Every structure is written in structure tokens, then in C-alpha cells.
MIROVO-196638 format. One record per residue: x, y, z of N, C-alpha, C in turn. Coordinates in steps of 0.02 Angstrom, whole numbers, plus 50000, padded with zeros to 5 digits. Layout:
XYZXYZXYZ;...
This chain:
532905899957060532985895757013532555886557046;532015884656999531815877256992532265875157008;532025868557067532515863257076532045855257054;532505849357081532045846857067531915840657154;531375835657159531535835557240531495826857219;532025825457261531875817557272531355813857304;530855809957326530775805757372531375795057364;531945798357425532035789657412531865789457499;531755779257474531555775957548532405771657550;532685772857507533525768157524533905777057493;534295776757543534845782457537535095784257613;535955784257579536315782857648536305787257704;536415781857743536925779057764536675771157749;536085771257740535635761557718536145758657657;536445752857638536745749657616536395747557562;536655744557519536225743457441536525746157374;536365744157319536505748257269536025752457252;535455751857258535135757257267534915765557307;535215762957386535475767257403536065773857370;536425768957353537055772757335536635775857243;536555772357219536075777457172535815783957182;535495784957257535085788057250535815793457280;536125790757327536695800157371536955800057331;537375793557249537475800957219537405805457184;536585802857178536235807757160536185818157154;536185812357232536315822357294536975824857300;537485817157285538025822957300538215825957211;537925820657171538015826057078537915829457036;537015832357101536715835057064537225844757069;536915847857020537425852557055536955855957090;537375859557140537085863757220536615867657195;536285863957268535765869157251534935866457217;535055861557180534565859357109534275855157135;534755850457202534035845757200533865845057294;533255841457304533075841757366532765834457393;533305832657421533045825557438532585825257479;532085820857488531655819357543531695810357560;531945810357619532045803457650531825801857743;531805794657758531935792657822532425794457866;532425794657949532895794457968533285786657956;533965786457972534395779457952534925781758001;534795774558034535735776158084535765784658102;536525783758114536775791158124536815792758034;536305795858012536225800457933536495807257960;537095808157889537485815657917537345817257825;537145821257851537255826757760537775830757719;538345830457788538695835657756539075832957682;539265826457662539515828557610539125827957568;538415829057566537845832157491538075837557517;538265842057416537795849157435537275850257387;536955845357394535845846057404535815845157473;535085846557458534805846957535534705840257543;534465838557600534255831457641533905831757670;533275832057659532615833357723532425828057740;532955825057817532535821557831531735819457899;531165816257877530805816857924530945812257993;530615814258045530755813758074530535803958115;530365801858039530205793458043530715790758018;531035784458035531465777258029531145777857956;531935775257903531505773457850530975767557860;531315765057873530925758057859529855757057860;529615763257932529135765357932528755771757892;529255772157851528905773657790528525770957759;528555765257740528255759857722527205759957745;527215761657793526915758357833526185766957820;525415763557822525165769757816525365776757843;525335776357929525305781557931525915787457924;526825782957909527315782257872527195789357807;526745783557760526535788857715526185793457690;525715792657751525465800857754525895807957782;526215805557821526745808757833527225810557793;527475807157757528075807557700527565812957656;526845811157649526635813757573526225822357600;526305824157668526255831457666526995833157691;527525829757693528145833757702528245836857616;528305830457594528435830257504527975838457477;527475840057488526905841157465527405850857502;527265848557563527795853157577528065858257549;528775854557538529505854357523529575854057413;528875854957405528745855357318528605861357320;528175862357344527785870957375528505875657357;528815874557437529235879857448529895881057425;530045873557384530685875157346530895876257256;530245878557242530145876457184530265874957140;530155866457162530055862157115529805857957055;530235859056990530075858156945529835847956921;530375846256947530075839256942530265834857008;529575829957020529715824457064530205817957030;530665814557078530895807557056530705804357129;530535795757103530465793257149530925789057141;531245785757192531725781057202531415774857191;530785770157223530865769157197530025769557178;529665764357176528855763857129528345763557227;528695761857266528325758257301528725759257394;528765764357413528285768257442528285773457411;528805774357393528935781557337528585784157316;528005782457288527675781957223527045784857258;526995784057318526325789157355526505794157351;526675795657387526805801557406527025806657353;527375803157291527325809157232526645810457197;526325806757176525585803957194525175810657231;525065810157294525025813357343524875821857292;525695821657294525905828857278525595831557200;525665828757174525315830357105524915831257114;524555826557127523415830657146523705837657161;524175837757208523955846857258524305850357227;524915848957195525305855657177525395854657076;525155851657069525165849356966525725847756936;526385847057019526865844956995527185838856948;527235835656927527345828456855528165827456905;527555816556894528375814456922528595808256893;529255808456885529385803556889529875796156910;529695792756908529945783756928530915780656917;531125779456969531705777556944531435768356965;531695764956891531695758256914531965751256922;532005746256953532555744656968532155733856957;532685729456934532365724456880532015722656945;532465721357012532095713457034531475717457069;531105723657096530645727057102529935726457053;530415726957002529885726356924529485719856939;530035713256953530085705356969529485706157004;529625708957089529135706357134528745710757111;528575714857100527915719457043527515715757009;527895710356963527395706156931527045699556975;527455700356996527405691757030526365696357100;526775701757118525835705157170525335704557103;525465708757052525055710257007524485702056999;524985699656980524685692856996523995690257005;524005691857075523855686457118523425690957168;523275699257147522945702957194522805709057154;522135708857138521785715557115522025720357123;521925721057200521985726757247522675729057225;523285724557230524025729257196523865732257135;523525726657111523745730757021523295734157019;522855733957040522685743457023522755748157046;523335747957102523535752657150524095755157091;524705747357075525195749857051525295751457001;524615750156941524555753856893524145761256879;523835761056939523865767356946524455773256954;524995770657027525485775357011525855774056936;525815769856921526375769756829526045772956790;525325772856786524875773756756524925785156747;524845787756817525155794956854525955797256811;526235791456823526955795956798526965797856736;527405802356729527575805056659528285802856638;528595798556692528985796856667529225787956701;529445785356679530005777256710530515777456667;530925777256727531705777756724531705770756740;532205763456710532465759756694533395761756719;533625756556752534365755756735534755752056702;534175747756646534815746356591534135743056540;534255744556475533705742956439533655734956464;533695731356509533445723156483532895728356543;532955731556585532405730956653532045737756584;532055739656541531875745156527531255739956510;531245733756435531125729656402530435725156478;530925725956549530495721556576529735727256587;529945732456620529465736556630528975739156566;529085737456487528265738756444528235731456474;528235725256444527795719356480527745721656532;527575725656566527145725256627526595730556637;526695733756603526415741056538525865735956527;526125732456496525605730056423525075720956470;525255719156522524995715856568524615718056611;524705724856602524295729556659523725733356610;523925733856555523445736256492523595746156482;523975745556485524115752956472524775754356438;524795748656395525275749656333525615757456317;524735760256301525555764556277525865771456300;525995768456354526615770256420527145768156388;527015766156363528025762956327528345768256294;528065772656272528765777056243528795782856295;528595782056389528785785556431529535782056480;529445777756426530115772556472530645776356446;531205775056482531935777256478532235774456525;532885772556487533445768256478533975773156508;534025773856582534935776456617535275772156632;535775769956606536225762156635536495765956696;536875763556763537265764256812537795767856794;538285769056871538785767456843539305768556941;539785773456912540315772456990540785777656960;541205778857016541665786457047542545783157029;542615782856958543275780056929543735784756959;543495790057023543995794457069544165788457122;543785789357154543585783857212544035775957197;543705772957158543845766557107544085766057092;544905766057076545205764757016545825756957028;546185760556991547035754456988547535756657051;547615752057086548275753357142548675748057166;549185751157193549625742957252549635741757292;549435748557318549655749857365548935746657438;549005738857426548365734357452548735727357519;549335731757540549755728257587549285728457677;549255735057682548725733557750547795730257753;547985731357702547145727857686547145721857703;547665721357670547755712957638547995707157726;548265714357742548735710257853547935709657881;547675716057874547135716757909546595712757894;546455708157863545895705157847546165695457830;546815693257834546885689057817546895685757763;547185692257714546995687057646547875688657601;548285686057631549035685857618549005679957611;549495680157545549715672357504549275670957487;548695670757446548075668457410547865669557344;547615670557315547585671757260546875670557252;546385676457246545995679957266545375681257221;544525679957256544135680257193543775683157206;543495688557196542985692857246542255690557230;541645692657281540945693757244540945699557303;540905707957300540335711757340539535713257333;539105709857396538665707357371537885707957418;537415711757446537105708657490536985701857475;536815698257537537015690957536536505687857512;535965686857468535465684757461535455679757400;535085673357404535045666257336535335671357261;534885672857242534785679057189535845679957154;535995681757213536675682057197537175677357176;537035674757175537575666957172537815667257188;538245667257278538955667957294539155659457304;538355657557326538595649757321539125644957250;538595650757203539015644057134539925648757143;540045653057164540725656457189541215652357237;540625648557261540985645657333541085637557273;540955636157254540775628457187541245632557186;541365633757127541955636257079542605633257138;542795637357190543095635157214543555630357253;543045625357256542985620457286543285614557228;542915614957167543275611657089543805613157077;544105618057097544575620857047545405619557094;545195621857179545695619957230546285615657218;546005610257176546475606257175547265609457124;546915612657062547115614457032547605620357050;547325625657099547675630957108547525632257186;548325627557228548375624657287548335632357322;548265638257316548145646757343547525648357338;547125645157287546395651257274546155652057322;545775657557340545085657957399544675665057361;544435664757397543735669057350543495672557425;543435680057416543105684457443542295687557447;542225687457506541515688057516541255694457550;541195699757509541045707357545540175707057544;540055707457623539405709357617538955704857660;538245707957682538075704757734537225705557716;536955696457730536165697157722536065688357760;535225687857764534995682357762535175675957765;535645673557708536085667457670536675666057699;537005670457759537725671157772537445663957817;537315663157848537325656857906537195652357858;536895653357794536975645357732537445642457710;537805650557678538365651257663538955648557689;538835651657758539515648457795539475639057796;539125638857830538855629657847539105627857769;538815629457698538805625657640539825627057613;540015633557635540825631957644541415625557677;540855626357733541445618457756541025613257712;540365612457722540345607157676540655606457629;540905610557580541265609157544542045609257523;542045608857610542755610857623543345614957602;542835620457593543415627157577543385630457605;543215630057699542935638457745543425638857734;544245637957743544995640857764545125645957692;544635644357644544965649357564544475652257575;544045655657612543265659157593543555661557643;543445670957651543535676757674542505676657700;541965679457735541695683757729541695689357784;541875692757727541935699857779541505703757756;540955703357811540125708657854540135714457874;540765718457865540745724557896541155728157875;541495731257815541655734857745541695741857744;541905745257778541715751457779541845753557690;541485757257648541505759257605542235763457590;542735764557616543435769657603543875762357585;543755757457640544315751957579543795747157557;543405749657508543405744957458543575745757407;544195749157384544195749757330544995743157339;545315747957388545665739757422545505732657401;544995733557418544875725657428544585721757367;544415727457319544355724757236545105724757222;545715728257244546235729057215546575723357233;546335719457270546495712457306546295707757283;546175706557221545935700257196545895702657142;546255696557091546385693657044545685691856981;545085691857005544465691256976544015692757005;543405696856983542765695157005542325693656984;541755690257018541325686656997540705686257006;540295690356974539485691656982539165686056931;539105682056961538615675956963537785674956965;537545679756970536935681957011536525675356953;536275676256964535335669656930534865674156943;534355670856901533525674356895533035670856932;532855674756941532215668257002531645673256996;531115671857020530585673656996530545682357026;530735682657040530835687957094531395693557142;531635690357082532365690157105532915692357044;533045699657011533595699756965534355702056982;534665703956940535115708056938535095714456866;534735718356889534645722356854535225729556827;535805728856831536315731756814536865727556813;536905731856913537495727056950538145729856938;537965735757003538505741457002539155738857027;539165731757058539565730857089540175730257026;540125729856984540405726056925540745731656884;540495735956854540645744956839541285745056913;541025743756959541445745557044542135742056978;542065734957002542575728856979543285733156925;542715734456893543045738756794543395742356832;542975747756868543435756156873544105751956918;544325746756951545065745056956545155741256940;545045737956893545295739456795545475729456828;545155728256859545045719556883544535717156827;544675712756831544065706356771543625704156778;543005702056742542535702856780542115692256733;542225690256784541755684156764540905682356778;540375685256727539825685156789539535683356720;538685684856751538095678756712538095683656672;537805678856640537235680256570536515681556573;536505685356632535665685656641535315692456676;535065692856690534695699456674535195708156612;535285712756673535465717756642536305717456629;536555711056615537075709956666537505710256584;537115709756548537735708556469537655717756421;537315720356461537685728056443537935730456493;538155727056543538785732056603539455729656557;539235722556552539835718856561540025714356460;540665719156436540525715656373540755709956375;540515705456324540755698356337541455700756273;542135695856295542705695356280542795702856266;542645708656318543055716356287543005716456350;542655716356417542695718156476542595716256513;542485709156530542715704256561542225697856527;542095691656528541925685356520541305682756535;540555682456512539855680956530539755670556505;539625671456567539745661956553538735661956576;538545654156577537865653056601538035652556689;537945656856741537825653456804537915647056833;537595643756786536995637156837537275632656777;538065634956742538485630356699539115626756745;539425623156799539675624856839540665622656769;540505620056686540935619456666540995625156656;540645631856603540695637856599541165641556637;540765641456695540985645556763541645643656766;541725636356757542575634956800542805637656733;543065635956651543275638256613543415645156615;543015651456643543205658056632543595659156676;543255655856748544035659656803544775655956797;544585649956744544995646256718545925651856699;545365653556641546075656856556545935664856606;545465666956662545775674856680546495673856698;546285668056771547055666756810547615662256776;547465658756719547955656656681548295661956644;547735663856613548265674356566547945677656557;548575681156614548535685856620548545691656586;548875691056523548855697556487548025697056490;547525692456444546885693656427546835697256510;546865692656574546565696856611546845704956608;547135708356608547445715456609547035717356550;547175714156474546535716756424545845719456426;545525714756482544825715656510544785721656533;545365719256596545215725656633545265730756632;546095731956588545975739356598545495741356527;544935738156474544605742356458543875743656475;543845738756529543055740056576543545746656612;544035748256629544245754656667544235760056635;544185759856557544215764156513543345766656466;543185761756493542585760756463542075763656552;542315765056606542085767556665542255775356670;542835776356641542805783256607542595788756571;542135783356530541965789156472541125787556448;541025781056493540285784956519539855780456590;540035772656630539975770356654540005771256727;539975780956759540025784356793539515787056830;539825792756892538755795056903538995798456899;539375803556847539335811856836538685809756779;539095806356724538885805356682537625803256692;537785799056764536955795956748536735804056790;536805807156841536765812456883536225815956825;536945819056768536815823056718536205821556660;536305811856653535605813756617534965815256653;534865810356737534235809356766533965819056792;534535822456765534215829456779534105832956734;534285828756677534125832656603533565831056593;533225823156598532625821456587532205825556661;532265827156703532045828456749531845836056700;532195839856699532055845356654531445845756590;531805841556572531235841356507530775837156505;530415834656582529665834156592529745838056631;529905841056667529635848156736529075850356677;528655849656747528085858756716527625856356657;527545848756653527085845256577526865842856580;526625844656655525835841656696525875833656705;526285829556671526375823656673525905819156604;
């Protein structure tokens, strides 16, 4: 039986949305139909995966070096030959595209690239400033049989990048596969007492964001909303789950705004506790802003909140409007307009019937469409469809 090969720079236990996506493919492809090639990261365990996870004896961050990419390329080619691989997936364009191209030249097995909004913005920035990076990126894209994005917004960005690179004819190779979550793991629940006690969440009405703490995620905009609304809602608070370089600045900002006692920065929450954290909140905030090199191409945490039937106030930026349907599964706002942000939060805090309706509709949409089983089936089908095509 033929299989597909996934070259993943981001892979569990590494954090982040891309890693989660790659890990879910490894879990949900039919057993024995996917081989994952990745690097060493922490105490990574493959016990949870029904498919083979082949870790190089190279830490993940070293896969971006010349030596790391050479070793990865040789291993990928060996796996492709020994596992009867029909198609190769790159978890991102760089660095995974390099071993995929190497392997294609030696085995004639075609490859596809899984693309993310932020990566494409960074790539656009690079190719406008470096002729060498432009040539390299266009070579990797031109040689791919298929380019898969996480939303239609990201697909349009990809087509614009191809046009800018002079390879417009590849636009018909772009496909959109919106992402999802696990509705069995993330679901509405009332048993949150232990989590509330453990993290000091008792006695407040909570807003929530789960994100890597970088500026484009808009956590500072959530802090501002809490500061403006604290007089109206004396028990209003803000849970921020995640870590990142912006943490010290955000902690200082909370102090300066006078809301430090209302904010819980939770930097080390195990995945198993996330459903209870979501269910401890009344509203999920996804106020990601569009920056030159950062964007929310889809927003996995938005559908995790939806799976828990938590209503969402989210930014009308990037691919978010495809993930959150305005007035149906959440409310969309201009994240930089404090009046819009505040009005949406007030509306949901004051109208619990509306909040419950939006949360319930979001849950139903996750069950029906925005789930990892559908994502894995779509990716596997595309790999089989383009497998053996020779690119």
C-alpha cells in the first residue's frame, strides 16, 4: 500500500497552530498511510500517533541550517524510497521545501506545500528585498505540484505572490483547505470548578484569548477593552493563555492600565486543561491585527472556542471572517476601533440569549465542518489525487 510523506518542521510537542495541524494529520490519517519526518524537540513521544513519526537526530531548530537541511534531505529521500511514498507534503515552504525538492529530483515523487498566511507575508517581504530569496522561493513554489492554504484569504494572498513572482500560470494549483479542531476534546462542559480554583478564576466574568504572545495577536487590544469596561462590569477579567516575547510588555501594560488584578497570564497550561479554560470564559477575544509580516490566516483557537460553545468577538482581518460568521457564530469588529470592540463585548455580556445562540451555532459548525477529521480527509484525498503526477 502506498503512503504519503509529511516533512514537518513544526510538530508536537512543539507549540503553536501549525504544530497542532501537523500533529492532527499524523493522528487522523488512516493508520499506516502517512510517514512524518521531523526533528528532535523536547521529550517528543510518538505513542499517540497511529502513523510512523521518524525523528532525525537533529533538533528541530537546526533543520533550518545548511547541515540540517542536507541531513533532512537525505533522510526524506530514503524514507520516500523505503515506504512506497506516492506524494510528499511540506508543512511549510521553508525549510521543508528544500528536502522535498531534493527528494523529487531523486525519486520523481511530486510534492505539495501547506501554506500559512503569516509565512506568505514574510515571504513577500523577503522577495521584495532580496533577488536571491526571490529566486529560491519561486523555484520551490514552481516545482510544487500543489499549494494548499488554510483559508480562501490565504489562497488569494498566495495567488498574488505567484503573480508578483511571474509564475501566474501556477494559480490553478492553489487549493484551500480550511482548518478545524477536535469536537470530542473541545466541547461544552460545566465542570470547571477545579480549573477556576487552580488558576484563581473564581468570582469573575472572564474574557479569554489563547495565543502566542506576539503583537499581531492583539492581546493589548483586549487589555484596553477591560480597562474601559471595568467601571460598567466590576467583576470583568481577562484570561490570556500563551507565552511569547511580548509577555513582559503586556504585563507592564496591564499595570499601567490599572487592570493587572483583573488579568491572568497563564503561560504553562497543559493541553488537557484547555477545554475547561475555554469553558470558564463568557467570551473569546480574537482581536488579531494585520501587520506587514503577520496575519491570522485562519485562527484555530477561534474554532476551539466555538467547539466549546463560547461566543467569539473577532477581528475582521485575514482569514478570520471565513472562520467566524458574523452574527451567526460570532461578532466581527475592526480590532483597532475601541468603540466597535467594546460594543460587541457589551452586547454579549448583556444579552446571554444572543451569546448562547452564537455559541451553539459555532459548536454545530465545528461538528459539521471545522473539524480535524474532515481536514485530514481533504489533505489525504488531494495527496492521492496528485500522487504520481510528477508535479
